[in-house]
ZADO-1210 file (C-alpha; in nm, 4 decimals, padded with zeros to 6 digits):
<atoms>
<atom x="01.0821" y="01.1570" z="01.4685" code="MET" pos="1"/>
<atom x="01.1837" y="00.7906" z="01.5165" code="ILE" pos="2"/>
<atom x="00.8465" y="00.7096" z="01.6743" code="GLU" pos="3"/>
<atom x="00.6627" y="00.8582" z="01.3759" code="THR" pos="4"/>
<atom x="00.8735" y="00.6640" z="01.1254" code="LEU" pos="5"/>
<atom x="00.8318" y="00.3390" z="01.3202" code="LEU" pos="6"/>
<atom x="00.4546" y="00.3952" z="01.3267" code="SER" pos="7"/>
<atom x="00.4678" y="00.4485" z="00.9507" code="PHE" pos="8"/>
<atom x="00.6638" y="00.1252" z="00.8995" code="VAL" pos="9"/>
<atom x="00.4193" y="-00.0703" z="01.1168" code="LEU" pos="10"/>
<atom x="00.1128" y="00.0702" z="00.9378" code="ALA" pos="11"/>
<atom x="00.2681" y="00.0078" z="00.5952" code="THR" pos="12"/>
<atom x="00.3582" y="-00.3513" z="00.6911" code="SER" pos="13"/>
<atom x="00.0051" y="-00.4383" z="00.8021" code="ILE" pos="14"/>
<atom x="-00.1467" y="-00.2794" z="00.4911" code="LEU" pos="15"/>
<atom x="00.0985" y="-00.4684" z="00.2656" code="ALA" pos="16"/>
<atom x="00.0102" y="-00.7996" z="00.4312" code="ILE" pos="17"/>
<atom x="-00.3660" y="-00.7378" z="00.4159" code="SER" pos="18"/>
<atom x="-00.5358" y="-00.8939" z="00.1111" code="PRO" pos="19"/>
<atom x="-00.5800" y="-00.6516" z="-00.1769" code="GLY" pos="20"/>
<atom x="-00.5754" y="-00.6538" z="-00.5587" code="PRO" pos="21"/>
<atom x="-00.1963" y="-00.6068" z="-00.5739" code="ASP" pos="22"/>
<atom x="-00.0733" y="-00.8782" z="-00.3395" code="ASN" pos="23"/>
<atom x="-00.3431" y="-01.1228" z="-00.4550" code="ILE" pos="24"/>
<atom x="-00.2264" y="-01.0604" z="-00.8141" code="PHE" pos="25"/>
<atom x="00.1345" y="-01.1265" z="-00.7087" code="VAL" pos="26"/>
<atom x="00.0262" y="-01.4433" z="-00.5265" code="LEU" pos="27"/>
<atom x="-00.1705" y="-01.5891" z="-00.8207" code="THR" pos="28"/>
<atom x="00.1070" y="-01.5093" z="-01.0710" code="GLN" pos="29"/>
<atom x="00.3595" y="-01.6823" z="-00.8442" code="SER" pos="30"/>
<atom x="00.1388" y="-01.9895" z="-00.7920" code="ILE" pos="31"/>
<atom x="00.0595" y="-02.0330" z="-01.1620" code="VAL" pos="32"/>
<atom x="00.3867" y="-01.9247" z="-01.3275" code="ASN" pos="33"/>
<atom x="00.6543" y="-01.9439" z="-01.0557" code="GLY" pos="34"/>
<atom x="00.8218" y="-01.7071" z="-00.8119" code="LYS" pos="35"/>
<atom x="01.0360" y="-01.5374" z="-01.0790" code="LYS" pos="36"/>
<atom x="00.7179" y="-01.4131" z="-01.2477" code="TYR" pos="37"/>
<atom x="00.5687" y="-01.3070" z="-00.9165" code="GLY" pos="38"/>
<atom x="00.8812" y="-01.1053" z="-00.8367" code="LEU" pos="39"/>
<atom x="00.8694" y="-00.9352" z="-01.1786" code="ALA" pos="40"/>
<atom x="00.5135" y="-00.8244" z="-01.0952" code="THR" pos="41"/>
<atom x="00.6298" y="-00.6988" z="-00.7543" code="VAL" pos="42"/>
<atom x="00.9074" y="-00.4851" z="-00.9010" code="PHE" pos="43"/>
<atom x="00.6636" y="-00.3346" z="-01.1508" code="GLY" pos="44"/>
<atom x="00.4100" y="-00.2471" z="-00.8807" code="LEU" pos="45"/>
<atom x="00.6724" y="-00.0958" z="-00.6499" code="ILE" pos="46"/>
<atom x="00.8296" y="00.1103" z="-00.9303" code="SER" pos="47"/>
<atom x="00.4909" y="00.2697" z="-00.9931" code="GLY" pos="48"/>
<atom x="00.4891" y="00.4020" z="-00.6345" code="CYS" pos="49"/>
<atom x="00.7772" y="00.6346" z="-00.7259" code="LEU" pos="50"/>
<atom x="00.5470" y="00.8219" z="-00.9652" code="VAL" pos="51"/>
<atom x="00.2802" y="00.8695" z="-00.6956" code="HIS" pos="52"/>
<atom x="00.5443" y="00.9772" z="-00.4419" code="THR" pos="53"/>
<atom x="00.6818" y="01.2416" z="-00.6815" code="THR" pos="54"/>
<atom x="00.3374" y="01.3836" z="-00.7587" code="LEU" pos="55"/>
<atom x="00.2552" y="01.3926" z="-00.3878" code="LEU" pos="56"/>
<atom x="00.5887" y="01.5422" z="-00.2799" code="ALA" pos="57"/>
<atom x="00.5801" y="01.8376" z="-00.5177" code="PHE" pos="58"/>
<atom x="00.2022" y="01.8921" z="-00.5097" code="GLY" pos="59"/>
<atom x="00.1442" y="01.8845" z="-00.1343" code="VAL" pos="60"/>
<atom x="00.4744" y="02.0604" z="-00.0569" code="SER" pos="61"/>
<atom x="00.3534" y="02.3534" z="-00.2664" code="LEU" pos="62"/>
<atom x="00.0268" y="02.3568" z="-00.0685" code="VAL" pos="63"/>
<atom x="00.2194" y="02.3541" z="00.2619" code="ILE" pos="64"/>
<atom x="00.4257" y="02.6497" z="00.1413" code="LYS" pos="65"/>
<atom x="00.1201" y="02.8444" z="00.0270" code="GLU" pos="66"/>
<atom x="-00.1309" y="02.7841" z="00.3056" code="SER" pos="67"/>
<atom x="-00.1409" y="02.6108" z="00.6430" code="ALA" pos="68"/>
<atom x="-00.5209" y="02.6094" z="00.6190" code="THR" pos="69"/>
<atom x="-00.5174" y="02.4207" z="00.2879" code="LEU" pos="70"/>
<atom x="-00.2753" y="02.1667" z="00.4336" code="PHE" pos="71"/>
<atom x="-00.5073" y="02.1198" z="00.7320" code="PHE" pos="72"/>
<atom x="-00.7958" y="02.0595" z="00.4878" code="ILE" pos="73"/>
<atom x="-00.5831" y="01.7923" z="00.3110" code="ILE" pos="74"/>
<atom x="-00.5166" y="01.6221" z="00.6462" code="LYS" pos="75"/>
<atom x="-00.8869" y="01.6446" z="00.7313" code="LEU" pos="76"/>
<atom x="-00.9695" y="01.4862" z="00.3945" code="PHE" pos="77"/>
<atom x="-00.7151" y="01.2139" z="00.4730" code="GLY" pos="78"/>
<atom x="-00.8806" y="01.1432" z="00.8081" code="THR" pos="79"/>
<atom x="-01.2268" y="01.1013" z="00.6575" code="PHE" pos="80"/>
<atom x="-01.0953" y="00.8996" z="00.3625" code="TYR" pos="81"/>
<atom x="-00.9171" y="00.6553" z="00.5921" code="LEU" pos="82"/>
<atom x="-01.2319" y="00.6191" z="00.8038" code="LEU" pos="83"/>
<atom x="-01.4231" y="00.5544" z="00.4807" code="TYR" pos="84"/>
<atom x="-01.1681" y="00.2834" z="00.3861" code="LEU" pos="85"/>
<atom x="-01.2108" y="00.1268" z="00.7319" code="ALA" pos="86"/>
<atom x="-01.5877" y="00.1210" z="00.6751" code="TYR" pos="87"/>
<atom x="-01.5410" y="-00.0335" z="00.3271" code="LYS" pos="88"/>
<atom x="-01.3200" y="-00.3079" z="00.4722" code="VAL" pos="89"/>
<atom x="-01.5741" y="-00.3673" z="00.7511" code="TYR" pos="90"/>
<atom x="-01.8527" y="-00.4140" z="00.4952" code="LYS" pos="91"/>
<atom x="-01.6427" y="-00.6380" z="00.2693" code="SER" pos="92"/>
<atom x="-01.6277" y="-01.0160" z="00.2740" code="ASP" pos="93"/>
<atom x="-01.3380" y="-01.1526" z="00.4822" code="ALA" pos="94"/>
<atom x="-01.2955" y="-01.4519" z="00.2485" code="THR" pos="95"/>
<atom x="-00.9709" y="-01.4507" z="00.0479" code="ILE" pos="96"/>
<atom x="-01.0429" y="-01.5760" z="-00.3027" code="LEU" pos="97"/>
<atom x="-00.7491" y="-01.7111" z="-00.5004" code="LEU" pos="98"/>
<atom x="-00.8658" y="-01.7544" z="-00.8575" code="SER" pos="99"/>
<atom x="-00.6236" y="-01.8943" z="-01.1142" code="ASN" pos="100"/>
<atom x="-00.8661" y="-01.8393" z="-01.3993" code="GLU" pos="101"/>
<atom x="-00.7495" y="-01.6147" z="-01.6834" code="ASN" pos="102"/>
<atom x="-00.3930" y="-01.6054" z="-01.5454" code="VAL" pos="103"/>
<atom x="-00.2067" y="-01.6271" z="-01.8750" code="LYS" pos="104"/>
<atom x="00.1620" y="-01.7009" z="-01.9144" code="GLN" pos="105"/>
<atom x="00.3562" y="-01.3791" z="-01.9752" code="LYS" pos="106"/>
<atom x="00.7236" y="-01.2902" z="-01.9825" code="THR" pos="107"/>
<atom x="00.8847" y="-01.1275" z="-01.6779" code="THR" pos="108"/>
<atom x="00.9198" y="-00.8051" z="-01.8816" code="LYS" pos="109"/>
<atom x="00.5475" y="-00.8060" z="-01.9624" code="GLN" pos="110"/>
<atom x="00.4580" y="-00.8673" z="-01.5976" code="LEU" pos="111"/>
<atom x="00.6889" y="-00.5867" z="-01.4802" code="PHE" pos="112"/>
<atom x="00.5237" y="-00.3517" z="-01.7293" code="LYS" pos="113"/>
<atom x="00.1746" y="-00.4661" z="-01.6293" code="GLN" pos="114"/>
<atom x="00.2510" y="-00.4168" z="-01.2584" code="GLY" pos="115"/>
<atom x="00.3912" y="-00.0686" z="-01.3248" code="PHE" pos="116"/>
<atom x="00.0922" y="00.0394" z="-01.5355" code="ILE" pos="117"/>
<atom x="-00.1561" y="-00.1136" z="-01.2869" code="MET" pos="118"/>
<atom x="-00.0057" y="00.1001" z="-01.0122" code="ASN" pos="119"/>
<atom x="00.0535" y="00.4274" z="-01.1989" code="VAL" pos="120"/>
<atom x="-00.2897" y="00.4395" z="-01.3635" code="LEU" pos="121"/>
<atom x="-00.4788" y="00.3508" z="-01.0458" code="ASN" pos="122"/>
<atom x="-00.6255" y="00.6772" z="-00.9066" code="PRO" pos="123"/>
<atom x="-00.6992" y="00.5030" z="-00.5763" code="LYS" pos="124"/>
<atom x="-00.3239" y="00.4782" z="-00.5117" code="VAL" pos="125"/>
<atom x="-00.2822" y="00.8549" z="-00.5562" code="SER" pos="126"/>
<atom x="-00.5763" y="00.9242" z="-00.3252" code="ILE" pos="127"/>
<atom x="-00.4431" y="00.6784" z="-00.0677" code="PHE" pos="128"/>
<atom x="-00.0964" y="00.8377" z="-00.0729" code="PHE" pos="129"/>
<atom x="-00.2581" y="01.1801" z="-00.0318" code="LEU" pos="130"/>
<atom x="-00.4570" y="01.0569" z="00.2688" code="ALA" pos="131"/>
<atom x="-00.1797" y="00.8460" z="00.4241" code="PHE" pos="132"/>
<atom x="00.1521" y="01.0337" z="00.3922" code="PHE" pos="133"/>
<atom x="00.0855" y="01.3915" z="00.5208" code="PRO" pos="134"/>
<atom x="00.0055" y="01.2667" z="00.8711" code="GLY" pos="135"/>
<atom x="00.3552" y="01.1159" z="00.9004" code="PHE" pos="136"/>
<atom x="00.5691" y="01.4211" z="00.8204" code="LEU" pos="137"/>
<atom x="00.8312" y="01.3904" z="01.0909" code="PHE" pos="138"/>
<atom x="01.0619" y="01.6950" z="01.0896" code="SER" pos="139"/>
<atom x="01.0307" y="02.0713" z="01.1222" code="GLU" pos="140"/>
<atom x="01.3762" y="02.1281" z="00.9747" code="THR" pos="141"/>
<atom x="01.3835" y="01.9003" z="00.6683" code="LEU" pos="142"/>
<atom x="01.1999" y="02.0147" z="00.3565" code="SER" pos="143"/>
<atom x="00.8588" y="01.8559" z="00.3071" code="SER" pos="144"/>
<atom x="00.9659" y="01.7311" z="-00.0385" code="ILE" pos="145"/>
<atom x="01.2561" y="01.5370" z="00.1145" code="LEU" pos="146"/>
<atom x="01.0307" y="01.4016" z="00.3893" code="GLN" pos="147"/>
<atom x="00.7728" y="01.2783" z="00.1362" code="PHE" pos="148"/>
<atom x="01.0477" y="01.1030" z="-00.0606" code="TYR" pos="149"/>
<atom x="01.1835" y="00.9409" z="00.2582" code="ILE" pos="150"/>
<atom x="00.8333" y="00.8179" z="00.3433" code="LEU" pos="151"/>
<atom x="00.7874" y="00.7033" z="-00.0172" code="GLY" pos="152"/>
<atom x="01.1084" y="00.5015" z="-00.0172" code="PHE" pos="153"/>
<atom x="01.0242" y="00.3475" z="00.3211" code="ILE" pos="154"/>
<atom x="00.6794" y="00.2551" z="00.1871" code="PHE" pos="155"/>
<atom x="00.8375" y="00.1011" z="-00.1244" code="MET" pos="156"/>
<atom x="01.1055" y="-00.0868" z="00.0731" code="ALA" pos="157"/>
<atom x="00.8553" y="-00.2368" z="00.3194" code="VAL" pos="158"/>
<atom x="00.6087" y="-00.3261" z="00.0424" code="SER" pos="159"/>
<atom x="00.8888" y="-00.4728" z="-00.1717" code="LEU" pos="160"/>
<atom x="01.0048" y="-00.6929" z="00.1164" code="PHE" pos="161"/>
<atom x="00.6558" y="-00.8219" z="00.2028" code="ILE" pos="162"/>
<atom x="00.5363" y="-00.8629" z="-00.1576" code="PHE" pos="163"/>
<atom x="00.8589" y="-01.0468" z="-00.2437" code="SER" pos="164"/>
<atom x="00.8021" y="-01.2828" z="00.0498" code="LEU" pos="165"/>
<atom x="00.4498" y="-01.3448" z="-00.0808" code="ILE" pos="166"/>
<atom x="00.5928" y="-01.4279" z="-00.4247" code="ALA" pos="167"/>
<atom x="00.8646" y="-01.6579" z="-00.2876" code="ILE" pos="168"/>
<atom x="00.6382" y="-01.8341" z="-00.0356" code="LEU" pos="169"/>
<atom x="00.3320" y="-01.8381" z="-00.2642" code="ALA" pos="170"/>
<atom x="00.2712" y="-02.2126" z="-00.2364" code="GLY" pos="171"/>
<atom x="00.2906" y="-02.2163" z="00.1442" code="VAL" pos="172"/>
<atom x="00.0744" y="-01.9009" z="00.1783" code="ILE" pos="173"/>
<atom x="-00.1977" y="-02.0303" z="-00.0532" code="SER" pos="174"/>
<atom x="-00.2059" y="-02.3630" z="00.1343" code="THR" pos="175"/>
<atom x="-00.2375" y="-02.1861" z="00.4713" code="LYS" pos="176"/>
<atom x="-00.5188" y="-01.9647" z="00.3379" code="ILE" pos="177"/>
<atom x="-00.7080" y="-02.2693" z="00.2149" code="LYS" pos="178"/>
<atom x="-00.6516" y="-02.4572" z="00.5422" code="GLU" pos="179"/>
<atom x="-00.7523" y="-02.1710" z="00.7723" code="ASN" pos="180"/>
<atom x="-01.0567" y="-01.9726" z="00.6620" code="ASN" pos="181"/>
<atom x="-01.0174" y="-01.7348" z="00.9598" code="LYS" pos="182"/>
<atom x="-00.6967" y="-01.5781" z="00.8238" code="ILE" pos="183"/>
<atom x="-00.8999" y="-01.3404" z="00.6078" code="GLY" pos="184"/>
<atom x="-01.1022" y="-01.2313" z="00.9114" code="LEU" pos="185"/>
<atom x="-00.7895" y="-01.1605" z="01.1202" code="TYR" pos="186"/>
<atom x="-00.6343" y="-00.9564" z="00.8392" code="LEU" pos="187"/>
<atom x="-00.9623" y="-00.7733" z="00.7809" code="LYS" pos="188"/>
<atom x="-00.9785" y="-00.6501" z="01.1413" code="TRP" pos="189"/>
<atom x="-00.6068" y="-00.5652" z="01.1465" code="MET" pos="190"/>
<atom x="-00.6682" y="-00.3446" z="00.8432" code="GLN" pos="191"/>
<atom x="-00.9695" y="-00.1751" z="01.0051" code="ILE" pos="192"/>
<atom x="-00.7730" y="-00.1019" z="01.3244" code="VAL" pos="193"/>
<atom x="-00.4821" y="00.0428" z="01.1237" code="VAL" pos="194"/>
<atom x="-00.7053" y="00.2710" z="00.9136" code="PHE" pos="195"/>
<atom x="-00.8888" y="00.4038" z="01.2194" code="ILE" pos="196"/>
<atom x="-00.5649" y="00.4476" z="01.4177" code="SER" pos="197"/>
<atom x="-00.3996" y="00.6439" z="01.1357" code="ILE" pos="198"/>
<atom x="-00.7126" y="00.8588" z="01.0948" code="ALA" pos="199"/>
<atom x="-00.7052" y="00.9477" z="01.4667" code="ILE" pos="200"/>
<atom x="-00.3277" y="01.0038" z="01.4509" code="PHE" pos="201"/>
<atom x="-00.3656" y="01.2487" z="01.1597" code="ILE" pos="202"/>
<atom x="-00.6531" y="01.4336" z="01.3296" code="LEU" pos="203"/>
<atom x="-00.4804" y="01.4906" z="01.6635" code="ILE" pos="204"/>
</atoms>
């Protein structure tokens, strides 16, 4: 149980650190407008995860109750989707682009709302949760709904911590990225290893 949860925390941490639309958006907002605005964006993004966790918890828990075969198919889908994501990362450019263009000044309330909507209306987040979470169910005694919520809150807590650090240390992070063009490459391969490892973990 503890080993599974620690593996989940480690995987979530690496994925949160790896460059993506969400943390790059947080970084640019913090650089242009200040850390308070970056943090508002973070809280909006993380709040949206609660919606995806709820949909996943009740939807997949019903599948588990109805059919072990269907649940196995979901896990199989998750394996192939994660391998597909690893391939997509492999094919992508390792350069981290920080563009400040079109970053308009908004209130913290507007940025919170934008972060929330960005997350909730992104179907890729739902698909990722569906692929990622079922492989980390950790107990045969706890209900699957409770387990999904525990995983969801761990995911949100880890992401909140790392995204908040990105917002607070935005200036330092952006300087380091500009000074060392290999950072993107290191993070790219970390992401690939994590996706493939999770895919194997789910399969076996």
